[in-house]
C-alpha beads as a LAMMPS data file, in Angstrom:
LAMMPS data file: protein, C-alpha beads

346 atoms
345 bonds

1 atom types
1 bond types

-500.0 500.0 xlo xhi
-500.0 500.0 ylo yhi
-500.0 500.0 zlo zhi

Masses

1 110.0

Atoms # bond

1 1 1 255.093 104.463 122.488
2 1 1 257.497 102.729 120.209
3 1 1 260.087 99.943 120.728
4 1 1 262.769 102.348 119.951
5 1 1 261.141 104.473 122.721
6 1 1 260.889 101.545 125.501
7 1 1 264.637 100.982 124.829
8 1 1 265.736 104.242 125.465
9 1 1 263.572 104.298 128.400
10 1 1 264.750 100.397 129.755
11 1 1 268.241 101.960 128.957
12 1 1 267.475 104.967 131.629
13 1 1 265.941 102.616 133.993
14 1 1 268.962 100.303 133.648
15 1 1 271.543 103.196 134.659
16 1 1 269.397 104.443 137.380
17 1 1 269.212 100.991 139.073
18 1 1 273.069 101.113 139.204
19 1 1 272.383 104.034 141.842
20 1 1 269.588 101.938 143.806
21 1 1 267.322 103.812 142.338
22 1 1 263.769 102.731 140.352
23 1 1 262.370 104.922 136.735
24 1 1 258.845 104.308 136.430
25 1 1 256.544 105.148 134.157
26 1 1 253.535 107.488 134.866
27 1 1 251.787 108.270 131.358
28 1 1 252.567 106.681 127.510
29 1 1 254.665 110.020 127.171
30 1 1 258.840 108.596 126.683
31 1 1 259.501 112.165 129.495
32 1 1 256.909 110.836 131.808
33 1 1 258.319 108.969 134.804
34 1 1 259.346 109.104 138.280
35 1 1 262.368 108.398 140.085
36 1 1 262.407 106.635 143.845
37 1 1 264.160 104.720 145.754
38 1 1 264.484 101.050 144.366
39 1 1 264.009 99.371 147.974
40 1 1 262.462 100.166 151.119
41 1 1 263.283 99.832 155.182
42 1 1 261.007 98.377 157.848
43 1 1 260.788 98.772 161.349
44 1 1 262.559 96.537 163.851
45 1 1 262.063 98.065 167.099
46 1 1 258.918 95.537 167.447
47 1 1 259.863 92.004 167.679
48 1 1 257.877 89.691 165.538
49 1 1 254.661 87.791 167.077
50 1 1 256.192 84.633 169.185
51 1 1 256.422 81.815 166.432
52 1 1 256.508 83.658 163.220
53 1 1 259.885 83.879 162.757
54 1 1 259.801 79.964 161.996
55 1 1 256.410 80.783 159.773
56 1 1 257.966 83.839 157.560
57 1 1 260.615 81.958 156.020
58 1 1 261.587 81.888 152.575
59 1 1 262.193 77.864 152.768
60 1 1 258.484 77.001 154.522
61 1 1 257.129 74.070 152.855
62 1 1 253.251 75.587 152.059
63 1 1 255.283 78.418 150.158
64 1 1 257.297 76.134 148.253
65 1 1 254.358 74.191 147.188
66 1 1 252.146 77.472 146.175
67 1 1 255.307 78.852 143.870
68 1 1 255.302 75.027 142.170
69 1 1 251.592 75.006 141.671
70 1 1 251.343 78.618 140.414
71 1 1 254.497 78.457 138.111
72 1 1 252.846 74.913 136.605
73 1 1 249.472 76.810 136.033
74 1 1 248.295 77.840 132.526
75 1 1 246.606 80.861 133.456
76 1 1 245.058 83.785 132.223
77 1 1 245.786 85.415 135.343
78 1 1 249.330 85.158 135.684
79 1 1 251.324 88.361 136.248
80 1 1 253.599 90.308 133.831
81 1 1 257.226 90.771 134.794
82 1 1 256.839 93.568 136.957
83 1 1 256.437 91.161 139.737
84 1 1 258.931 88.881 138.745
85 1 1 261.224 87.501 141.885
86 1 1 264.194 88.943 140.658
87 1 1 263.135 92.508 140.430
88 1 1 259.606 93.521 142.596
89 1 1 260.085 90.617 145.070
90 1 1 263.314 91.591 146.146
91 1 1 261.724 94.507 147.887
92 1 1 260.007 92.321 149.957
93 1 1 261.491 90.896 153.230
94 1 1 259.248 88.106 154.173
95 1 1 259.203 88.313 157.571
96 1 1 258.623 92.334 157.839
97 1 1 255.917 91.986 154.853
98 1 1 254.431 95.323 156.425
99 1 1 257.428 97.730 156.188
100 1 1 257.637 99.635 153.504
101 1 1 258.125 97.189 150.209
102 1 1 256.739 96.064 147.290
103 1 1 253.515 95.711 148.924
104 1 1 253.257 99.355 150.395
105 1 1 255.394 102.336 149.868
106 1 1 254.925 103.746 153.341
107 1 1 257.942 106.096 153.577
108 1 1 259.235 106.764 149.981
109 1 1 256.535 108.280 148.565
110 1 1 256.707 110.716 151.368
111 1 1 259.895 111.971 151.476
112 1 1 260.997 114.149 154.057
113 1 1 259.008 115.018 157.327
114 1 1 257.341 111.532 157.295
115 1 1 255.566 112.053 160.566
116 1 1 254.129 116.287 159.840
117 1 1 252.645 113.959 156.506
118 1 1 251.741 111.264 158.719
119 1 1 249.861 113.654 160.891
120 1 1 248.271 115.487 158.772
121 1 1 246.583 112.801 156.631
122 1 1 245.511 110.657 159.824
123 1 1 243.721 114.473 160.804
124 1 1 241.984 114.323 157.345
125 1 1 240.771 110.326 157.933
126 1 1 239.599 111.085 162.014
127 1 1 237.197 114.368 159.872
128 1 1 235.864 111.713 157.698
129 1 1 235.201 108.820 160.687
130 1 1 231.362 109.545 161.519
131 1 1 231.466 105.774 161.803
132 1 1 234.123 105.638 164.236
133 1 1 235.559 102.743 162.656
134 1 1 239.046 103.753 164.243
135 1 1 237.712 102.703 167.551
136 1 1 237.087 99.355 165.942
137 1 1 240.414 98.530 164.161
138 1 1 243.988 99.479 165.124
139 1 1 247.455 99.415 164.625
140 1 1 250.288 97.781 166.346
141 1 1 253.135 97.797 164.193
142 1 1 253.837 94.586 163.747
143 1 1 255.344 92.954 161.046
144 1 1 258.011 95.987 160.637
145 1 1 254.862 98.499 159.692
146 1 1 256.118 102.326 159.879
147 1 1 253.772 103.359 162.006
148 1 1 253.458 107.280 164.392
149 1 1 252.014 107.799 167.611
150 1 1 250.354 111.229 168.133
151 1 1 248.776 112.858 171.742
152 1 1 245.022 113.169 170.209
153 1 1 245.035 111.075 167.636
154 1 1 245.549 107.050 166.893
155 1 1 248.877 105.951 166.415
156 1 1 248.859 105.686 162.441
157 1 1 250.165 104.127 159.412
158 1 1 249.170 103.576 155.276
159 1 1 248.187 100.097 155.892
160 1 1 245.227 101.607 158.673
161 1 1 244.870 105.264 156.998
162 1 1 244.838 103.869 153.556
163 1 1 242.302 101.603 154.637
164 1 1 239.656 103.328 156.186
165 1 1 239.671 106.276 153.454
166 1 1 239.093 103.291 150.967
167 1 1 235.623 102.321 153.134
168 1 1 234.662 105.763 153.610
169 1 1 234.771 106.220 149.461
170 1 1 233.266 103.312 149.260
171 1 1 229.984 104.159 151.851
172 1 1 229.902 107.620 149.918
173 1 1 228.772 105.712 146.964
174 1 1 228.307 102.680 147.254
175 1 1 226.710 102.595 150.905
176 1 1 229.337 100.154 152.066
177 1 1 228.241 100.479 155.803
178 1 1 224.792 100.358 155.644
179 1 1 224.632 97.268 153.281
180 1 1 223.940 94.115 154.737
181 1 1 224.603 90.195 154.102
182 1 1 227.709 91.241 150.904
183 1 1 230.402 89.792 149.749
184 1 1 233.923 91.338 148.077
185 1 1 236.665 89.868 145.942
186 1 1 239.640 91.470 145.949
187 1 1 242.146 90.994 143.793
188 1 1 245.660 91.907 143.827
189 1 1 244.973 91.856 148.101
190 1 1 248.587 91.464 148.991
191 1 1 249.256 90.646 152.289
192 1 1 245.301 90.762 153.414
193 1 1 245.508 94.686 154.239
194 1 1 242.235 95.464 153.568
195 1 1 240.583 92.273 154.540
196 1 1 241.678 92.587 158.059
197 1 1 239.946 96.176 158.302
198 1 1 236.959 95.610 156.311
199 1 1 236.503 92.285 158.365
200 1 1 236.903 94.279 162.233
201 1 1 234.956 97.518 160.617
202 1 1 232.266 96.278 158.885
203 1 1 229.909 93.738 160.775
204 1 1 227.545 93.049 158.231
205 1 1 230.380 92.191 155.466
206 1 1 230.035 88.195 154.959
207 1 1 232.415 87.464 153.065
208 1 1 235.798 89.218 151.908
209 1 1 237.650 87.076 149.105
210 1 1 241.595 87.371 148.980
211 1 1 242.993 86.907 145.189
212 1 1 246.271 87.118 143.972
213 1 1 248.306 85.618 141.494
214 1 1 251.552 86.294 142.942
215 1 1 252.560 82.981 145.192
216 1 1 253.602 84.688 147.986
217 1 1 251.193 87.111 148.500
218 1 1 248.402 84.090 148.956
219 1 1 251.036 82.334 151.178
220 1 1 251.360 85.765 153.401
221 1 1 247.573 86.596 153.191
222 1 1 246.593 83.064 154.890
223 1 1 249.100 83.468 157.743
224 1 1 248.223 87.612 158.078
225 1 1 244.400 87.158 158.140
226 1 1 244.630 84.085 160.282
227 1 1 246.909 85.590 162.904
228 1 1 244.442 88.461 162.894
229 1 1 241.645 86.243 163.670
230 1 1 239.525 87.344 160.979
231 1 1 239.795 84.181 158.501
232 1 1 236.468 83.587 159.350
233 1 1 235.151 86.021 156.895
234 1 1 238.033 86.953 155.225
235 1 1 239.117 83.564 152.420
236 1 1 241.884 83.388 150.701
237 1 1 241.703 81.876 147.202
238 1 1 244.184 79.792 145.341
239 1 1 244.571 81.427 141.402
240 1 1 243.644 77.874 139.958
241 1 1 239.993 77.779 142.647
242 1 1 239.225 81.708 141.380
243 1 1 237.095 81.225 138.501
244 1 1 234.877 78.863 140.335
245 1 1 234.328 80.671 143.230
246 1 1 233.698 83.627 142.017
247 1 1 230.988 82.231 139.679
248 1 1 229.537 80.101 143.295
249 1 1 229.639 83.449 145.226
250 1 1 228.882 86.092 143.370
251 1 1 230.454 89.131 144.818
252 1 1 228.753 92.084 145.159
253 1 1 231.952 94.160 145.168
254 1 1 235.286 93.857 143.206
255 1 1 238.174 95.803 144.504
256 1 1 241.234 96.546 142.739
257 1 1 244.011 98.809 144.630
258 1 1 247.523 99.425 142.811
259 1 1 247.316 96.050 140.979
260 1 1 245.606 96.548 137.690
261 1 1 248.328 99.267 136.959
262 1 1 250.922 96.357 137.420
263 1 1 249.267 94.102 135.151
264 1 1 249.578 93.396 131.297
265 1 1 246.224 94.834 129.345
266 1 1 245.851 91.015 128.626
267 1 1 245.889 90.321 132.276
268 1 1 243.549 92.831 133.030
269 1 1 240.801 91.914 130.316
270 1 1 241.082 88.252 131.969
271 1 1 240.154 89.571 135.159
272 1 1 237.671 92.057 134.228
273 1 1 235.812 89.596 131.825
274 1 1 235.661 87.544 135.316
275 1 1 233.837 89.499 136.946
276 1 1 231.600 90.518 134.512
277 1 1 230.712 86.564 133.685
278 1 1 230.350 86.071 137.586
279 1 1 227.861 88.999 137.375
280 1 1 229.916 91.328 140.000
281 1 1 227.968 94.780 139.569
282 1 1 230.666 96.874 140.922
283 1 1 234.384 97.793 140.658
284 1 1 236.477 99.719 142.276
285 1 1 239.847 101.035 141.709
286 1 1 242.981 103.011 142.324
287 1 1 245.252 103.423 139.639
288 1 1 248.966 103.884 140.061
289 1 1 249.048 107.096 137.873
290 1 1 246.570 109.459 139.228
291 1 1 243.162 108.808 137.230
292 1 1 245.003 107.194 134.344
293 1 1 243.786 103.416 133.754
294 1 1 247.617 102.316 132.218
295 1 1 248.812 98.793 131.849
296 1 1 252.429 97.445 132.149
297 1 1 253.060 95.572 129.483
298 1 1 255.958 93.741 129.694
299 1 1 258.498 95.866 127.418
300 1 1 257.325 98.663 129.965
301 1 1 254.854 99.792 127.195
302 1 1 251.500 101.918 128.699
303 1 1 248.439 101.066 127.274
304 1 1 244.936 102.602 128.203
305 1 1 242.807 99.797 129.866
306 1 1 239.587 102.167 130.103
307 1 1 238.240 100.247 126.498
308 1 1 238.026 96.868 128.204
309 1 1 236.202 98.242 131.270
310 1 1 233.447 99.405 128.462
311 1 1 233.317 96.172 126.554
312 1 1 232.307 94.424 129.664
313 1 1 229.621 96.998 130.478
314 1 1 231.340 98.764 133.213
315 1 1 230.730 102.469 133.442
316 1 1 232.242 104.809 135.763
317 1 1 229.820 106.206 138.311
318 1 1 231.935 107.938 140.400
319 1 1 235.651 109.606 141.067
320 1 1 237.487 111.683 143.298
321 1 1 240.882 112.434 144.164
322 1 1 242.165 110.376 147.754
323 1 1 242.651 112.861 149.588
324 1 1 239.732 115.453 148.568
325 1 1 241.289 118.141 150.396
326 1 1 243.619 120.259 148.090
327 1 1 245.691 121.754 150.551
328 1 1 246.142 117.988 152.879
329 1 1 247.186 116.410 149.214
330 1 1 249.691 118.490 148.203
331 1 1 251.009 118.923 151.891
332 1 1 251.040 114.693 152.052
333 1 1 252.096 114.705 148.489
334 1 1 249.718 111.466 147.526
335 1 1 247.813 112.052 143.925
336 1 1 246.165 109.235 143.704
337 1 1 242.095 108.593 142.604
338 1 1 239.156 106.412 143.584
339 1 1 237.442 105.094 140.737
340 1 1 234.028 103.186 141.153
341 1 1 232.455 101.265 137.850
342 1 1 229.162 100.020 137.609
343 1 1 228.275 97.141 135.345
344 1 1 225.272 98.455 133.056
345 1 1 222.880 96.010 132.880
346 1 1 222.795 93.730 129.774

Bonds

1 1 1 2
2 1 2 3
3 1 3 4
4 1 4 5
5 1 5 6
6 1 6 7
7 1 7 8
8 1 8 9
9 1 9 10
10 1 10 11
11 1 11 12
12 1 12 13
13 1 13 14
14 1 14 15
15 1 15 16
16 1 16 17
17 1 17 18
18 1 18 19
19 1 19 20
20 1 20 21
21 1 21 22
22 1 22 23
23 1 23 24
24 1 24 25
25 1 25 26
26 1 26 27
27 1 27 28
28 1 28 29
29 1 29 30
30 1 30 31
31 1 31 32
32 1 32 33
33 1 33 34
34 1 34 35
35 1 35 36
36 1 36 37
37 1 37 38
38 1 38 39
39 1 39 40
40 1 40 41
41 1 41 42
42 1 42 43
43 1 43 44
44 1 44 45
45 1 45 46
46 1 46 47
47 1 47 48
48 1 48 49
49 1 49 50
50 1 50 51
51 1 51 52
52 1 52 53
53 1 53 54
54 1 54 55
55 1 55 56
56 1 56 57
57 1 57 58
58 1 58 59
59 1 59 60
60 1 60 61
61 1 61 62
62 1 62 63
63 1 63 64
64 1 64 65
65 1 65 66
66 1 66 67
67 1 67 68
68 1 68 69
69 1 69 70
70 1 70 71
71 1 71 72
72 1 72 73
73 1 73 74
74 1 74 75
75 1 75 76
76 1 76 77
77 1 77 78
78 1 78 79
79 1 79 80
80 1 80 81
81 1 81 82
82 1 82 83
83 1 83 84
84 1 84 85
85 1 85 86
86 1 86 87
87 1 87 88
88 1 88 89
89 1 89 90
90 1 90 91
91 1 91 92
92 1 92 93
93 1 93 94
94 1 94 95
95 1 95 96
96 1 96 97
97 1 97 98
98 1 98 99
99 1 99 100
100 1 100 101
101 1 101 102
102 1 102 103
103 1 103 104
104 1 104 105
105 1 105 106
106 1 106 107
107 1 107 108
108 1 108 109
109 1 109 110
110 1 110 111
111 1 111 112
112 1 112 113
113 1 113 114
114 1 114 115
115 1 115 116
116 1 116 117
117 1 117 118
118 1 118 119
119 1 119 120
120 1 120 121
121 1 121 122
122 1 122 123
123 1 123 124
124 1 124 125
125 1 125 126
126 1 126 127
127 1 127 128
128 1 128 129
129 1 129 130
130 1 130 131
131 1 131 132
132 1 132 133
133 1 133 134
134 1 134 135
135 1 135 136
136 1 136 137
137 1 137 138
138 1 138 139
139 1 139 140
140 1 140 141
141 1 141 142
142 1 142 143
143 1 143 144
144 1 144 145
145 1 145 146
146 1 146 147
147 1 147 148
148 1 148 149
149 1 149 150
150 1 150 151
151 1 151 152
152 1 152 153
153 1 153 154
154 1 154 155
155 1 155 156
156 1 156 157
157 1 157 158
158 1 158 159
159 1 159 160
160 1 160 161
161 1 161 162
162 1 162 163
163 1 163 164
164 1 164 165
165 1 165 166
166 1 166 167
167 1 167 168
168 1 168 169
169 1 169 170
170 1 170 171
171 1 171 172
172 1 172 173
173 1 173 174
174 1 174 175
175 1 175 176
176 1 176 177
177 1 177 178
178 1 178 179
179 1 179 180
180 1 180 181
181 1 181 182
182 1 182 183
183 1 183 184
184 1 184 185
185 1 185 186
186 1 186 187
187 1 187 188
188 1 188 189
189 1 189 190
190 1 190 191
191 1 191 192
192 1 192 193
193 1 193 194
194 1 194 195
195 1 195 196
196 1 196 197
197 1 197 198
198 1 198 199
199 1 199 200
200 1 200 201
201 1 201 202
202 1 202 203
203 1 203 204
204 1 204 205
205 1 205 206
206 1 206 207
207 1 207 208
208 1 208 209
209 1 209 210
210 1 210 211
211 1 211 212
212 1 212 213
213 1 213 214
214 1 214 215
215 1 215 216
216 1 216 217
217 1 217 218
218 1 218 219
219 1 219 220
220 1 220 221
221 1 221 222
222 1 222 223
223 1 223 224
224 1 224 225
225 1 225 226
226 1 226 227
227 1 227 228
228 1 228 229
229 1 229 230
230 1 230 231
231 1 231 232
232 1 232 233
233 1 233 234
234 1 234 235
235 1 235 236
236 1 236 237
237 1 237 238
238 1 238 239
239 1 239 240
240 1 240 241
241 1 241 242
242 1 242 243
243 1 243 244
244 1 244 245
245 1 245 246
246 1 246 247
247 1 247 248
248 1 248 249
249 1 249 250
250 1 250 251
251 1 251 252
252 1 252 253
253 1 253 254
254 1 254 255
255 1 255 256
256 1 256 257
257 1 257 258
258 1 258 259
259 1 259 260
260 1 260 261
261 1 261 262
262 1 262 263
263 1 263 264
264 1 264 265
265 1 265 266
266 1 266 267
267 1 267 268
268 1 268 269
269 1 269 270
270 1 270 271
271 1 271 272
272 1 272 273
273 1 273 274
274 1 274 275
275 1 275 276
276 1 276 277
277 1 277 278
278 1 278 279
279 1 279 280
280 1 280 281
281 1 281 282
282 1 282 283
283 1 283 284
284 1 284 285
285 1 285 286
286 1 286 287
287 1 287 288
288 1 288 289
289 1 289 290
290 1 290 291
291 1 291 292
292 1 292 293
293 1 293 294
294 1 294 295
295 1 295 296
296 1 296 297
297 1 297 298
298 1 298 299
299 1 299 300
300 1 300 301
301 1 301 302
302 1 302 303
303 1 303 304
304 1 304 305
305 1 305 306
306 1 306 307
307 1 307 308
308 1 308 309
309 1 309 310
310 1 310 311
311 1 311 312
312 1 312 313
313 1 313 314
314 1 314 315
315 1 315 316
316 1 316 317
317 1 317 318
318 1 318 319
319 1 319 320
320 1 320 321
321 1 321 322
322 1 322 323
323 1 323 324
324 1 324 325
325 1 325 326
326 1 326 327
327 1 327 328
328 1 328 329
329 1 329 330
330 1 330 331
331 1 331 332
332 1 332 333
333 1 333 334
334 1 334 335
335 1 335 336
336 1 336 337
337 1 337 338
338 1 338 339
339 1 339 340
340 1 340 341
341 1 341 342
342 1 342 343
343 1 343 344
344 1 344 345
345 1 345 346
């Protein structure tokens, strides 16, 4: 897209922002975009766990130290403008980090009739659950998470249902639930949602490494995984520790869920090159725009980062909609795709 087209898009984005909305590009075409609420909400019906209000404070010394540490790094993994504190992170209440916010769009993506759509999605996931993962992990609505109760289905949230669904995709195409003594690295792990679920659900998991270039994410995942008592297997890495730790651990699988789509191509290249150097043989990606692999440059140009994967030997091995039932997919209104890449032997 030309610089003139980028300026037009930025002008339109600024205008809709005056009304509390956000314009997000969905392809390289100027006319391809979606409009959504610029700020989410959280569920305050459940009080914060005891002692957590004091910890989940924007002035907490650990968070302040992380911000200082990350800002001083000369790192190829530092994010682009999308996650600036002045923009993306204003859509985050630190204490209610599991609400509808920058990490998980629980409600605004679904629109009207959210409970009905959650019911359909919960039934879909329950039908997949041959290994009874929904009995190993559950939803309590803590930290502002929107959840829905049903008579014949478990209490459900996007956090829970997405995580179970992701694990079954990995089981179908990578044998997740039959593997033993394996390590996963999560690039752009957010607050540690999938780490929490996988440690509780997959007993033969050896280690789950959480990595994120946003200091708030590192801070929240450390606090959350400790709160969930899964930090004996789920380890949060500081950004300047990542390269050495991955070289030592040599993970068996990397996952990137709605994260590469929010990075410039140069940052994606740095992450993929690190995975290749560390000998990571498999990579699951969930893009933001269906099955399109589009970066997000600082001037809002979208670039295809598929060639980056090819250069480093990652070849598409499996792809499917996150909801394979076309009727459920249409009624719920979620058009995401799972994509699994395997690294060709050098």
